[in-house]
ROLUMLO-62443 format. One record per atom (N, C-alpha, C, O): atom name; x, y, z. Coordinates in Angstrom, 2 decimals. Each point is the difference from the previous one (the first is absolute). Layout:
N
REC   name         u         v         w
REC     CA         X         Y         Z
...
***
This chain:
88
REC   name         u         v         w
REC      N    -26.11      5.18     12.83
REC     CA      0.21      1.41      0.25
REC      C      1.22      0.47     -0.78
REC      O      1.03     -0.66      0.02
REC      N     -1.14      1.79     -0.70
REC     CA      1.09      0.55     -0.79
REC      C      0.86      0.88      0.89
REC      O     -0.50      0.90      0.68
REC      N      1.80     -1.16     -0.70
REC     CA      0.90      0.82      0.79
REC      C      0.19      1.36     -0.68
REC      O     -0.32      0.16     -1.17
REC      N      0.85      0.81      1.93
REC     CA      0.27      1.31     -0.56
REC      C      0.98     -0.09     -1.16
REC      O     -0.13      0.73     -0.98
REC      N      1.12     -1.61      1.10
REC     CA      0.98     -0.16     -1.07
REC      C     -0.70     -0.45     -1.29
REC      O      0.27      0.54     -1.07
REC      N     -1.15     -1.52      1.18
REC     CA     -0.68     -0.50     -1.18
REC      C     -0.89      1.06     -0.61
REC      O     -0.09      0.11     -1.23
REC      N     -0.58      0.67      2.07
REC     CA     -0.90      1.03     -0.50
REC      C      0.77      1.11     -0.70
REC      O     -0.46      0.54     -1.00
REC      N      1.63     -0.19      1.52
REC     CA      0.77      1.12     -0.54
REC      C      1.00     -0.44     -1.05
REC      O      0.44      0.81     -0.81
REC      N     -0.06     -2.08      0.81
REC     CA      1.04     -0.49     -0.89
REC      C     -0.53     -0.34     -1.38
REC      O     -1.19      0.15     -0.29
REC      N      2.10     -0.60     -0.57
REC     CA     -0.40     -0.36     -1.36
REC      C     -0.89     -1.25      0.00
REC      O      0.07     -0.83      0.90
REC      N     -0.88      0.73     -1.93
REC     CA     -0.88     -1.17     -0.12
REC      C      0.82     -1.23     -0.33
REC      O      1.16      0.10     -0.42
REC      N     -1.75     -1.26      0.61
REC     CA      0.69     -1.25     -0.36
REC      C      0.35     -0.03     -1.48
REC      O      1.06     -0.49     -0.39
REC      N     -1.96      1.01     -0.43
REC     CA      0.26      0.03     -1.45
REC      C      1.20      0.88     -0.31
REC      O      0.82     -0.34     -0.85
REC      N     -0.71      1.47      1.55
REC     CA      1.14      0.89     -0.23
REC      C      1.31     -0.65      0.44
REC      O      1.01      0.09     -0.68
REC      N     -1.05     -0.75      1.83
REC     CA      1.19     -0.71      0.49
REC      C      0.36     -1.12     -0.95
REC      O      1.17     -0.18     -0.34
REC      N     -2.18     -0.57     -0.10
REC     CA      0.23     -1.10     -0.91
REC      C      0.60      0.49     -1.31
REC      O      0.93     -0.62     -0.52
REC      N     -1.43      1.71     -0.02
REC     CA      0.52      0.55     -1.25
REC      C      1.43      0.51      0.19
REC      O      0.85     -0.18     -0.87
REC      N     -0.60      0.80      2.01
REC     CA      1.35      0.49      0.29
REC      C      0.98     -1.16      0.10
REC      O      1.10      0.07     -0.55
REC      N     -1.49     -1.15      1.23
REC     CA      0.86     -1.18      0.11
REC      C      0.21     -0.65     -1.36
REC      O      1.11     -0.42     -0.34
REC      N     -2.17      0.35     -0.44
REC     CA      0.09     -0.59     -1.33
REC      C      1.02      0.75     -0.86
REC      O      0.82     -0.61     -0.68
REC      N     -0.89      1.95      0.72
REC     CA      0.95      0.80     -0.77
REC      C      1.43     -0.20      0.50
REC      O      0.94     -0.03     -0.80
REC      N     -0.77     -0.10      2.11
REC     CA      1.34     -0.22      0.57
REC      C      0.55     -1.35     -0.44
REC      O      1.17     -0.10     -0.37
REC      N     -2.01     -0.93      0.41
REC     CA      0.44     -1.33     -0.41
REC      C      0.37      0.00     -1.48
REC      O      1.02     -0.57     -0.39
REC      N     -1.84      1.21     -0.44
REC     CA      0.31      0.08     -1.43
REC      C      1.33      0.70     -0.20
REC      O      0.81     -0.44     -0.81
REC      N     -0.58      1.52      1.53
REC     CA      1.26      0.73     -0.12
REC      C      1.19     -0.88      0.37
REC      O      1.02      0.00     -0.69
REC      N     -1.14     -0.75      1.78
REC     CA      1.08     -0.89      0.42
REC      C      0.27     -1.08     -1.05
REC      O      1.15     -0.29     -0.33
REC      N     -2.22     -0.29     -0.20
REC     CA      0.16     -1.03     -1.02
REC      C      0.64      0.56     -1.27
REC      O      0.86     -0.64     -0.60
REC      N     -1.29      1.84      0.19
REC     CA      0.57      0.60     -1.21
REC      C      1.48      0.32      0.18
REC      O      0.79     -0.16     -0.93
REC      N     -0.42      0.62      2.12
REC     CA      1.42      0.25      0.27
REC      C      0.82     -1.28     -0.11
REC      O      1.07     -0.02     -0.61
REC      N     -1.59     -1.04      1.20
REC     CA      0.69     -1.29     -0.05
REC      C      0.03     -0.54     -1.42
REC      O      1.01     -0.55     -0.44
REC      N     -2.11      0.73     -0.28
REC     CA     -0.08     -0.43     -1.40
REC      C      1.06      0.70     -0.83
REC      O      0.73     -0.63     -0.77
REC      N     -0.64      1.95      0.93
REC     CA      0.99      0.78     -0.75
REC      C      1.42     -0.47      0.31
REC      O      0.85     -0.11     -0.89
REC      N     -0.61     -0.17      2.16
REC     CA      1.32     -0.48      0.41
REC      C      0.32     -1.34     -0.66
REC      O      1.12     -0.22     -0.45
REC      N     -2.10     -0.67      0.40
REC     CA      0.21     -1.31     -0.62
REC      C      0.27      0.16     -1.50
REC      O      0.84     -0.71     -0.56
REC      N     -1.55      1.63     -0.09
REC     CA      0.23      0.24     -1.43
REC      C      1.40      0.56     -0.24
REC      O      0.66     -0.38     -0.96
REC      N     -0.20      1.27      1.83
REC     CA      1.35      0.55     -0.11
REC      C      1.03     -1.12      0.12
REC      O      1.05      0.04     -0.64
REC      N     -1.35     -1.04      1.46
REC     CA      0.90     -1.14      0.17
REC      C     -0.09     -0.99     -1.15
REC      O      0.71     -1.01     -0.01
REC      N     -1.57      1.28     -0.96
REC     CA     -0.07     -0.83     -1.19
REC      C     -1.08     -1.06     -0.02
REC      O     -0.06     -0.80     -0.93
REC      N     -0.79      0.77      1.93
REC     CA     -1.08     -0.99      0.00
REC      C     -1.08      0.45     -0.97
REC      O     -0.43      1.16      0.03
REC      N     -0.02     -2.07     -0.90
REC     CA     -1.02      0.38     -0.98
REC      C     -1.37      0.24      0.66
REC      O     -0.42     -0.74      0.89
REC      N     -0.25      1.79     -1.36
REC     CA     -1.28      0.37      0.62
REC      C     -1.07     -1.08     -0.17
REC      O     -0.87     -0.14      0.86
REC      N      0.92     -0.63     -1.96
REC     CA     -1.00     -1.05     -0.15
REC      C      0.19     -1.10      1.05
REC      O     -0.98     -0.61      0.45
REC      N      2.22      0.34     -0.07
REC     CA      0.25     -0.98      1.06
REC      C     -0.46      0.56      1.35
REC      O     -0.59     -0.73      0.79
REC      N      0.86      2.00     -0.54
REC     CA     -0.47      0.62      1.23
REC      C     -1.52     -0.06      0.09
REC      O     -0.55     -0.31      1.06
REC      N     -0.13      0.59     -2.17
REC     CA     -1.46     -0.06     -0.04
REC      C     -0.50     -1.39      0.35
REC      O     -0.91     -0.16      0.82
REC      N      1.50     -0.84     -1.44
REC     CA     -0.42     -1.39      0.22
REC      C      0.20     -0.40      1.46
REC      O     -0.88     -0.64      0.60
REC      N      2.02      0.99     -0.03
REC     CA      0.29     -0.35      1.38
REC      C     -0.95      0.72      0.96
REC      O     -0.49     -0.59      0.96
REC      N      0.23      1.86     -1.23
REC     CA     -0.93      0.76      0.87
REC      C     -1.40     -0.60     -0.04
REC      O     -0.65     -0.14      1.04
REC      N      0.18     -0.20     -2.22
REC     CA     -1.33     -0.63     -0.10
REC      C     -0.03     -1.33      0.73
REC      O     -0.96     -0.30      0.71
REC      N      2.00     -0.50     -0.88
REC     CA      0.08     -1.29      0.69
REC      C     -0.06      0.20      1.51
REC      O     -0.78     -0.65      0.69
REC      N      1.62      1.56     -0.19
REC     CA      0.03      0.24      1.45
REC      C     -1.32      0.55      0.52
REC      O     -0.47     -0.40      1.07
REC      N     -0.14      1.30     -1.84
REC     CA     -1.29      0.56      0.42
REC      C     -1.06     -1.09      0.05
REC      O     -0.77     -0.08      0.96
REC      N      0.73     -0.76     -1.98
REC     CA     -1.01     -1.06     -0.03
REC      C      0.21     -1.01      1.12
REC      O     -0.96     -0.42      0.64
REC      N      2.20      0.01     -0.41
REC     CA      0.23     -0.98      1.07
REC      C     -0.38      0.58      1.36
REC      O     -0.55     -0.72      0.84
REC      N      0.82      1.99     -0.62
REC     CA     -0.35      0.64      1.26
REC      C     -1.52      0.13      0.13
REC      O     -0.56     -0.28      1.07
REC      N     -0.10      0.70     -2.14
REC     CA     -1.46      0.12      0.03
REC      C     -0.67     -1.34      0.24
REC      O     -0.96     -0.09      0.77
REC      N      1.47     -0.96     -1.41
REC     CA     -0.58     -1.34      0.17
REC      C      0.18     -0.47      1.44
REC      O     -0.89     -0.62      0.57
REC      N      2.05      0.92      0.00
REC     CA      0.22     -0.37      1.40
REC      C     -0.99      0.71      0.92
REC      O     -0.49     -0.59      0.96
REC      N      0.20      1.85     -1.25
REC     CA     -0.90      0.80      0.84
REC      C     -1.48     -0.28     -0.26
REC      O     -0.80      0.00      0.94
REC      N      0.43     -0.23     -2.21
REC     CA     -1.42     -0.05     -0.36
REC      C     -0.47     -1.32     -0.60
REC      O     -1.20     -0.24     -0.11
REC      N      2.12     -0.62     -0.29
REC     CA     -0.37     -1.27     -0.60
REC      C     -0.09      0.07     -1.52
REC      O     -0.20      1.07     -0.57
REC      N      0.35     -2.21     -0.05
REC     CA      0.05     -0.07     -1.47
REC      C     -1.29      0.47     -0.67
REC      O      0.06      0.73     -0.99
REC      N     -1.20     -1.14      1.51
REC     CA     -1.26      0.37     -0.65
REC      C     -0.23      1.50      0.00
REC      O     -0.39      0.57     -1.02
REC      N      0.62      0.08      2.16
REC     CA     -0.19      1.45      0.07
REC      C      0.96      0.73     -0.93
REC      O     -0.38      0.96     -0.68
REC      N      1.62     -1.40      0.65
REC     CA      0.98      0.65     -0.88
REC      C     -0.35     -0.23     -1.46
REC      O      0.14      0.90     -0.83
REC      N     -0.61     -2.10      0.50
REC     CA     -0.44     -0.27     -1.38
REC      C     -1.15      0.93     -0.38
REC      O     -0.05      0.49     -1.13
REC      N     -0.87     -0.26      2.05
REC     CA     -1.11      0.93     -0.27
REC      C      0.52      1.42     -0.24
REC      O     -0.47      0.69     -0.90
REC      N      1.44     -0.27      1.70
REC     CA      0.60      1.33     -0.19
REC      C      0.68      0.08     -1.37
REC      O     -0.14      1.00     -0.71
REC      N      0.86     -2.04      0.34
REC     CA      0.73      0.00     -1.27
REC      C     -0.97      0.08     -1.19
REC      O      0.35      0.55     -1.05
REC      N     -1.55     -1.09      1.20
REC     CA     -0.99      0.07     -1.07
REC      C     -0.46      1.42     -0.27
REC      O     -0.52      0.29     -1.08
REC      N      0.70      0.62      2.04
REC     CA     -0.39      1.39     -0.18
REC      C      1.08      0.82     -0.71
REC      O     -0.25      1.13     -0.42
REC      N      1.44     -1.69      0.27
REC     CA      1.12      0.77     -0.54
REC      C     -0.18      0.49     -1.43
REC      O      0.32      1.16     -0.26
REC      N     -0.80     -1.97     -0.68
REC     CA     -0.12      0.53     -1.37
REC      C     -0.80      1.29     -0.08
REC      O      0.41      0.95     -0.67
REC      N     -1.54     -0.89      1.34
REC     CA     -0.84      1.20      0.00
REC      C      0.74      1.17      0.64
REC      O      0.00      1.12     -0.53
REC      N      0.64     -1.37      1.66
REC     CA      0.71      1.06      0.71
REC      C      1.19      0.52     -0.80
REC      O      0.29      1.20      0.01
REC      N      0.41     -2.10     -0.70
REC     CA      1.13      0.41     -0.84
REC      C     -0.49      0.87     -1.14
REC      O      0.57      1.06     -0.27
REC      N     -1.62     -1.52     -0.41
REC     CA     -0.54      0.77     -1.13
REC      C     -0.57      1.35      0.43
REC      O     -0.02      0.95     -0.78
REC      N     -0.43     -0.86      2.01
REC     CA     -0.54      1.24      0.55
REC      C      1.12      0.97      0.39
REC      O     -0.27      1.17      0.30
REC      N      1.51     -1.64     -0.32
REC     CA      1.14      0.86      0.28
REC      C      0.41      0.07      1.46
REC      O      0.79      0.86      0.38
REC      N     -1.32     -1.74      0.44
REC     CA      0.29      0.05      1.43
REC      C      1.48     -0.16      0.32
REC      O      0.47      0.51      1.01
REC      N      0.27     -1.21     -1.86
REC     CA      1.41     -0.27      0.28
REC      C      0.94      0.81     -0.90
REC      O      1.20     -0.25     -0.02
REC      N     -1.75      1.20     -0.71
REC     CA      0.82      0.84     -0.88
REC      C      0.47      1.20      0.81
REC      O     -0.81      0.78      0.51
REC      N      2.12     -0.65     -0.40
REC     CA      0.56      1.14      0.73
REC      C     -0.11      1.24     -0.87
REC      O      0.38      0.00     -1.17
REC      N     -0.90      1.06      1.76
REC     CA     -0.12      1.26     -0.73
REC      C      1.39      0.58     -0.18
REC      O      0.81      0.05      0.93
REC      N     -0.54      0.40     -2.15
REC     CA      1.28      0.64     -0.29
REC      C     -0.09      1.47      0.37
REC      O     -0.97      0.68     -0.32
REC      N      2.00     -0.21      0.99
REC     CA      0.03      1.42      0.37
REC      C      0.24      0.83     -1.24
REC      O      0.85     -0.32     -0.82
REC      N     -1.61      1.39      0.70
REC     CA      0.16      0.92     -1.12
REC      C      0.95      1.10      0.43
REC      O     -0.13      0.55      1.09
REC      N      1.08     -0.22     -1.95
REC     CA      0.97      1.06      0.32
REC      C     -0.36      1.26     -0.72
REC      O      0.69      1.01      0.13
***
């Protein structure tokens, strides 16, 4: 049974997208702070990928994560990870 809150509130997809944007914002703020402190962005990238992969493997297992990683070339070429630049 759907509660009144669920019927009137935002969809799960909307909540998920809102949370995703918030997390990205927090990470970008922290990233910028690390760069200001002199940490090289390529090292930050490598560490973030390492941490993401170790966490995903812990949650989903090596085989599932390997399957996900096999989809990356297509997704990268499709522009899924390219941040849109704001036009002024």
